[in-house]
N, C-alpha and C positions, 0 to 999 in steps of 0.2 A: 397427587392432585385430587381434591375432593369435589365431587359433582353435587353433593347434597349440601344445601346451606345449613349453617350451624343451628339456627332456630328450628328448622324442620327436623334435623337430626336429634335435637333434644326431645321433640315430641315422639319421634320414632322409637327412641330408647325407652319410652314408657310402656311400649307394647310387649307382651310376653313372646316367648320363642315360637310356639306353634302358630298363633295368629299372624306373626311376622312372616313366616314361611308362606302361609296361604295368601296373604295380601301381596307379597312379593311375586308369587307365581301368577296371580290374577293380573297384577299390574304389567307384568312382562307379556302376558297374552294380549292385553289391551294395546300395548305398544306395538306388538306385531300386527294386530288388526289395523291399527292406524297407518302403519307403513304400507300394508296391502291397499287400504282405502286411498291413500295419497297416490300410490302408483296408478290405480285405476282411474282416479280423477284426472291425473295428468294425461293418461292415455285417452280418456274420453274428450278432454279439451283439444288434444291434437287431432283426433278424428273429426270432431265438430268443425275445427278450423279448416280441415282439408276439404270439406264440402261447402264451405262458405259461411258457416254460422260462427257467431262470436263465442270464443271460449271463456268469456268473462263470467258466465254463470257457474263455471267450475272453480273459480277462485275462492269462493266462500268455503266450499268443501275442502279444498287444499289447505287453506289457512286453518279452518276448524280442526281437521284431523291432525294437522301438523302441531298445533298447540296442545291438543289432548295427548298426542304421542310423546311430546317432550315432557309433559307432566308425568305421564305413565312411566317413562324411562327413569326419571329422577326418583319416583316412588319405588319402582322395582329395585333399583340399585340401592337405595336407602334401606329398604326392608330386608332384602337378601343379604346385604352386608351386615346388618344387625343380627340376622339369623345365624350367619356364619361366625360372627364374633362372640356370640354367647355360647356357653357350654350347656350340656344337657340338663344341669341342675337349675338353670335359669338365673344364675348369678352374674 
């Protein structure tokens, strides 16, 4: 099963080996940060609703970090797969 769309994979294949690793690691870190942010936004929404405030204000953060996280996961998988698939000579 391929998680990366074909058109995105064609663009990723144009990147050299070392930058591919760096972009993949940074994308993975962004994805982890987004998971952390979504967790705390959901936690804050639950705490606000327990004291009578509306948790609607946290929906923007949850959706925003969720979308950025999905994009970062796709990017990380694509670049790290490209890095793993190329040999050290870059061919």
